[in-house]
C-alpha positions as CSV (number, residue, x, y, z in Angstrom):
1,M,81.2,-135.4,157.6
2,S,80.8,-131.6,156.4
3,L,79.2,-130.5,153.2
4,S,80.4,-127.7,151.2
5,Y,79.2,-125.9,148.2
6,V,81.1,-124.6,145.0
7,R,79.6,-122.0,142.5
8,T,79.7,-123.4,138.8
9,I,78.3,-120.1,137.6
10,D,79.7,-116.3,137.8
11,A,77.2,-114.6,140.4
12,P,75.1,-111.9,138.4
13,K,76.7,-108.2,138.1
14,L,74.8,-105.9,140.2
15,P,74.9,-102.1,140.0
16,A,76.9,-100.1,142.4
17,P,74.8,-98.0,144.7
18,T,73.6,-95.0,143.5
19,T,75.6,-93.2,146.9
20,T,78.7,-93.7,145.3
21,A,78.4,-93.9,141.4
22,G,76.9,-91.4,138.5
23,T,77.5,-88.1,138.0
24,W,75.5,-86.9,140.9
25,A,77.5,-88.9,143.4
26,K,81.0,-87.6,141.5
27,L,79.2,-84.0,141.8
28,R,78.0,-84.7,146.0
29,E,81.6,-86.0,147.0
30,R,83.3,-83.1,144.9
31,F,81.2,-80.1,146.3
32,A,78.8,-81.3,149.2
33,P,80.7,-84.5,151.5
34,T,79.3,-82.8,154.3
35,P,76.3,-80.5,154.6
36,L,78.2,-77.8,155.8
37,S,80.6,-77.7,153.0
38,G,77.2,-78.3,150.7
39,L,75.9,-75.1,152.3
40,G,79.0,-73.3,151.6
41,T,79.2,-74.5,148.0
42,L,75.4,-73.2,147.6
43,V,76.5,-69.5,148.8
44,I,79.5,-69.3,146.6
45,A,77.5,-70.4,143.8
46,V,74.8,-68.0,144.2
47,F,77.4,-65.1,144.9
48,L,79.3,-65.9,141.5
49,A,75.9,-66.3,139.4
50,W,74.6,-63.0,141.0
51,A,78.1,-61.4,139.9
52,I,78.9,-63.1,136.5
53,W,75.1,-62.0,135.6
54,S,75.5,-58.5,136.7
55,I,78.7,-57.9,134.8
56,F,77.4,-59.6,131.6
57,Q,74.2,-57.4,131.9
58,W,76.2,-54.5,132.4
59,A,78.8,-55.1,130.0
60,I,76.9,-57.1,126.9
61,I,73.0,-56.6,127.6
62,D,72.5,-53.1,128.5
63,A,75.8,-51.5,126.8
64,V,75.5,-48.9,124.4
65,W,77.7,-50.1,121.4
66,T,77.8,-47.7,118.6
67,A,77.5,-43.9,119.1
68,P,79.0,-40.8,118.3
69,D,79.3,-39.0,121.7
70,R,78.4,-39.6,125.3
71,E,74.9,-38.7,125.1
72,P,73.6,-42.3,124.5
73,C,75.8,-43.6,127.5
74,N,74.3,-41.0,130.2
75,A,70.8,-42.4,129.3
76,P,69.1,-43.9,132.2
77,G,69.9,-47.5,132.8
78,A,73.0,-47.5,130.2
79,G,75.5,-50.1,130.6
80,A,79.2,-50.4,129.4
81,C,79.9,-47.4,126.9
82,W,82.1,-49.4,124.5
83,P,82.5,-46.4,121.9
84,F,84.4,-44.7,124.2
85,V,86.7,-47.3,124.0
86,Q,86.8,-47.7,120.2
87,A,87.1,-44.2,119.6
88,K,90.2,-44.1,122.3
89,A,91.7,-47.5,121.1
90,L,94.4,-46.4,119.0
91,Q,95.6,-43.9,121.6
92,W,95.6,-46.5,124.1
93,V,98.1,-48.5,122.0
94,Y,100.4,-45.7,120.7
95,G,99.5,-43.1,123.2
96,F,100.5,-39.9,121.6
97,Y,102.6,-40.8,119.0
98,P,102.0,-39.1,115.7
99,I,99.4,-41.0,113.5
100,E,101.3,-41.0,110.4
101,L,104.3,-42.5,111.8
102,R,102.8,-45.3,113.7
103,W,104.0,-47.9,111.0
104,R,107.1,-47.5,112.8
105,P,105.9,-48.8,116.3
106,N,103.6,-51.4,114.0
107,I,106.9,-53.0,112.9
108,V,108.7,-53.1,116.1
109,F,105.5,-54.7,117.3
110,L,105.8,-57.5,114.2
111,L,109.4,-58.0,114.8
112,G,109.2,-58.2,118.3
113,G,106.2,-60.8,118.2
114,L,107.5,-62.9,115.8
115,S,111.0,-63.0,117.5
116,L,109.5,-63.9,120.9
117,A,107.2,-66.7,119.7
118,G,110.5,-68.0,118.0
119,L,111.9,-68.0,121.5
120,L,109.0,-69.5,123.3
121,I,107.5,-72.0,120.9
122,P,109.3,-75.1,121.4
123,K,108.9,-76.3,117.4
124,I,110.5,-73.2,115.9
125,P,113.6,-74.0,115.0
126,F,117.0,-71.9,115.1
127,K,116.4,-71.3,118.9
128,G,120.3,-69.5,119.1
129,W,119.7,-67.2,116.1
130,N,116.2,-66.2,117.1
131,A,117.8,-65.4,121.1
132,L,120.6,-63.0,119.0
133,F,118.3,-61.4,117.3
134,F,115.9,-60.8,120.1
135,F,118.0,-59.6,122.5
136,L,121.0,-58.1,120.6
137,A,119.7,-56.7,117.4
138,F,115.6,-56.3,118.1
139,P,116.7,-53.4,120.4
140,I,118.7,-51.3,118.4
141,I,116.2,-51.9,115.8
142,A,113.4,-50.7,118.1
143,Y,115.2,-47.7,119.4
144,V,116.0,-46.4,116.1
145,L,113.0,-47.0,114.6
146,L,110.7,-45.5,117.6
147,T,113.3,-42.5,118.3
148,G,113.9,-41.5,114.7
149,G,116.7,-39.0,114.0
150,R,118.6,-41.3,111.9
151,F,118.5,-42.6,108.4
152,G,116.2,-40.0,107.2
153,L,113.5,-40.8,110.0
154,E,111.6,-38.0,111.6
155,E,112.8,-38.0,115.6
156,V,110.1,-38.4,117.7
157,G,110.3,-37.7,121.6
158,T,109.5,-40.6,123.9
159,E,107.1,-37.7,125.6
160,Q,105.2,-38.4,122.6
161,W,105.3,-42.3,123.5
162,G,102.3,-43.7,125.5
163,G,99.8,-46.4,126.0
164,L,100.2,-50.1,125.6
165,L,103.7,-49.3,123.8
166,V,105.3,-47.7,126.8
167,T,104.0,-50.4,129.1
168,L,105.5,-53.4,126.9
169,I,109.0,-51.4,126.9
170,V,108.9,-50.5,130.5
171,A,107.3,-54.7,131.4
172,I,110.1,-56.2,128.6
173,T,112.9,-54.4,129.6
174,G,112.9,-54.9,133.2
175,I,111.8,-58.6,132.6
176,V,115.1,-59.0,130.3
177,A,117.0,-57.5,132.6
178,S,115.9,-58.5,136.2
179,L,116.6,-62.5,135.4
180,P,120.4,-62.0,134.5
181,L,121.0,-59.4,137.3
182,G,119.0,-61.3,139.7
183,I,121.3,-64.3,138.9
184,L,124.2,-62.5,139.6
185,L,122.8,-60.8,142.7
186,A,122.0,-64.3,144.1
187,L,125.2,-65.7,143.4
188,G,127.2,-62.4,145.3
189,R,124.7,-62.9,148.1
190,R,126.2,-66.4,148.4
191,S,129.7,-65.6,147.6
192,K,132.5,-66.5,150.0
193,M,133.8,-63.1,149.5
194,P,132.8,-60.8,151.9
195,V,132.7,-57.6,150.0
196,V,130.9,-59.2,147.4
197,R,128.7,-60.7,149.9
198,T,128.1,-57.3,151.7
199,L,127.4,-55.5,148.7
200,C,124.9,-57.7,147.1
201,T,123.0,-58.2,150.2
202,G,122.8,-54.5,151.1
203,F,121.5,-53.7,147.4
204,I,118.8,-56.6,147.9
205,E,117.7,-55.5,151.2
206,I,117.4,-51.7,150.3
207,V,115.8,-52.3,147.5
208,R,113.3,-54.7,148.7
209,G,112.8,-52.2,151.5
210,V,111.0,-49.6,149.9
211,P,108.0,-49.2,147.3
212,L,108.8,-49.2,143.9
213,I,107.0,-45.0,143.7
214,T,110.3,-44.4,145.5
215,V,113.3,-46.4,143.5
216,L,111.1,-44.2,140.5
217,F,111.6,-41.0,142.0
218,M,115.3,-41.9,143.4
219,A,116.0,-42.8,139.7
220,S,114.5,-39.9,138.3
221,V,116.3,-37.2,140.9
222,M,119.8,-39.6,141.7
223,F,120.5,-40.6,137.9
224,P,121.3,-37.7,136.4
225,L,124.2,-37.3,139.5
226,F,126.2,-39.8,138.1
227,M,126.0,-38.5,134.5
228,P,128.8,-36.0,133.0
229,P,127.6,-32.3,133.4
230,G,125.0,-31.1,130.9
231,I,123.5,-34.8,130.1
232,N,120.4,-35.1,131.4
233,P,118.7,-38.6,130.7
234,D,115.2,-39.0,128.7
235,K,112.9,-39.8,132.0
236,L,111.7,-43.1,130.1
237,L,115.3,-44.0,130.2
238,K,115.3,-43.4,134.0
239,A,112.2,-45.3,134.2
240,L,113.6,-48.3,132.9
241,V,116.7,-48.4,135.0
242,G,115.1,-47.8,138.1
243,V,112.0,-50.5,137.0
244,G,115.2,-53.3,136.2
245,L,116.9,-52.7,139.5
246,F,113.7,-52.8,141.7
247,S,112.6,-56.1,140.0
248,A,116.2,-57.5,140.1
249,A,116.4,-57.5,143.9
250,Y,113.1,-59.3,144.1
251,M,114.6,-62.0,141.2
252,A,117.4,-62.2,143.5
253,E,115.9,-63.9,146.1
254,V,114.0,-66.1,144.0
255,V,117.0,-67.4,142.2
256,R,118.4,-67.8,145.9
257,G,115.8,-69.9,147.2
258,G,116.1,-72.4,144.2
259,L,120.0,-72.3,144.9
260,Q,119.5,-73.4,148.1
261,A,117.0,-76.2,147.4
262,I,119.6,-77.9,145.0
263,P,121.4,-80.6,147.3
264,K,125.0,-80.3,148.2
265,G,125.7,-83.3,146.6
266,Q,125.5,-81.7,143.2
267,Y,128.2,-79.3,144.1
268,E,130.5,-81.7,145.5
269,A,129.7,-84.2,142.3
270,S,130.6,-81.0,140.1
271,M,133.7,-79.9,142.1
272,A,134.9,-83.7,142.2
273,V,135.0,-83.7,138.3
274,G,137.1,-80.7,138.2
275,L,134.8,-78.1,137.0
276,S,135.5,-74.6,138.0
277,Y,132.7,-72.3,139.9
278,W,131.4,-71.0,136.9
279,R,130.9,-74.0,134.8
280,M,129.4,-75.8,137.9
281,M,127.1,-72.8,138.2
282,L,126.4,-73.2,134.4
283,L,126.1,-76.4,133.4
284,V,125.0,-78.3,136.6
285,V,123.6,-75.9,139.2
286,M,121.9,-73.1,137.7
287,P,119.4,-75.4,135.4
288,Q,118.3,-77.2,138.2
289,A,117.8,-74.1,140.4
290,L,116.0,-72.2,137.7
291,K,114.0,-74.9,136.8
292,V,112.7,-75.5,140.6
293,V,111.7,-71.8,140.5
294,I,109.9,-71.1,137.2
295,P,106.4,-70.4,139.3
296,G,108.3,-67.9,141.4
297,I,110.3,-66.5,138.1
298,V,106.8,-66.3,136.1
299,N,105.1,-64.5,139.4
300,S,107.5,-61.6,139.5
301,F,107.2,-61.3,136.0
302,I,103.5,-61.0,136.6
303,S,103.7,-58.9,139.4
304,L,106.6,-56.5,137.3
305,F,103.9,-56.3,134.2
306,K,101.1,-54.6,136.6
307,D,103.8,-52.7,138.5
308,T,104.9,-51.0,135.2
309,S,101.7,-48.6,136.0
310,L,103.5,-46.8,138.8
311,V,105.5,-44.9,136.3
312,S,102.8,-42.5,135.6
313,I,104.0,-41.0,138.9
314,I,107.1,-39.4,137.1
315,G,105.1,-38.4,134.2
316,I,105.0,-41.0,131.9
317,F,101.6,-42.3,130.0
318,D,101.6,-45.4,130.3
319,L,98.5,-47.5,129.6
320,F,97.0,-47.1,132.7
321,N,97.7,-43.4,132.4
322,I,96.7,-43.1,128.9
323,V,93.6,-44.3,129.6
324,Q,92.9,-42.0,132.5
325,S,93.8,-39.1,130.7
326,G,90.7,-40.2,128.2
327,F,88.1,-39.6,131.3
328,N,89.1,-35.9,130.6
329,D,87.4,-36.0,127.1
330,A,84.6,-33.9,127.5
331,K,83.2,-35.4,124.3
332,W,82.8,-38.7,126.4
333,A,82.2,-37.7,129.9
334,S,79.6,-39.9,131.1
335,A,78.8,-42.0,134.3
336,Q,79.5,-45.0,132.5
337,T,83.0,-43.8,130.8
338,G,85.0,-44.4,134.0
339,N,83.7,-47.8,134.6
340,T,84.0,-48.9,131.0
341,G,87.8,-47.9,130.6
342,Y,88.9,-49.4,133.9
343,F,86.9,-52.6,132.6
344,A,88.6,-52.7,129.6
345,L,92.0,-51.9,131.1
346,A,91.2,-54.8,133.4
347,L,90.5,-57.2,130.9
348,I,93.9,-56.0,128.6
349,Y,96.3,-56.6,132.1
350,W,94.3,-59.9,132.7
351,V,95.1,-61.1,129.2
352,F,99.0,-60.5,129.5
353,C,99.1,-61.9,133.0
354,F,97.1,-65.2,132.2
355,S,99.1,-65.8,129.1
356,M,102.4,-65.6,131.0
357,S,100.7,-68.0,133.3
358,R,99.6,-70.1,131.1
359,Y,103.0,-70.4,129.6
360,S,104.6,-71.2,132.8
361,Q,102.4,-74.1,133.5
362,F,103.2,-75.2,130.1
363,I,107.0,-75.1,130.4
364,E,106.6,-76.8,134.1
365,R,104.7,-79.6,132.4
366,R,107.3,-79.6,129.4
367,L,110.3,-80.1,132.6
368,N,108.1,-82.1,134.5
369,T,108.9,-79.6,137.5
370,S,107.0,-81.4,140.4
371,Y,103.8,-80.4,138.2
372,T,100.3,-81.7,139.2
373,R,97.6,-81.5,137.7
């Protein structure tokens, strides 16, 4: 005869082992699961603490915040020379645009910001009208306002433009032009027509095989050769053409990667229901392909925004060039002027690039494009 024991009450709840529960255990599991990884975490943490503290001390604690000239910035132990940034801030934004006419770039900034917000924020209605205004009406309005010479506006040559104004013009023009051109080049490279495929492939490989500086020089020298005699296009226009074509070649490969990721069944199903080639691409294939390569597209946009600094090679005073030109001002020449200018410039570029990156992640989450938190 066997005896059995049946519990009539629940066993008391015991706390979890201290090695697997609690904040300390979670931190240990994440940052130091092994002694070697714990040592690496410690070394990296010490380096980051030292770097952050050094930058904070230089940029905040030891910084000079108010000064009429360079003298306080030359004092021993002085940090960042922020009065230099305050004195040159407007020049960094407008370049050499006449002071009394800066209301015109301000209107362009306002209209561009509002129309771009209308396109990017999902809850804002009338997306179609916003798109028509931003891609059709806004470029004309911006051109008339910035250049003048019409409707009683004083003419301002592009040689007086500069700073953030020029950087945004080059970046936005390159971004807007590169995506549709890149899509056409990607479709052309996959075309079954040998001539179209050869031309598109040749253009992509040639442009991708040379640096952007070379493309800018070629656009500056060769673009006038395709114009009627006596017509010499503005150098800013040459830069816009060169940047647009260069970024389109890279965008074409990004889009082609998305097209190759679409299963063959999507093409076959589209043709089975009687869709033509262009309707198949517009309604079925291209939306899926672009959704897959959102990170690659935004990465190209970020790279393009930073590459706008290279237009200074052909004599255009973009943001980078205008900041450098301020270092030559004898009133502000000091040991910390260059460091402060480059630090502020890096912050400006980082804000724009980080904003594009965050918006890309927002779009990925919204479209559920294999996004992992």
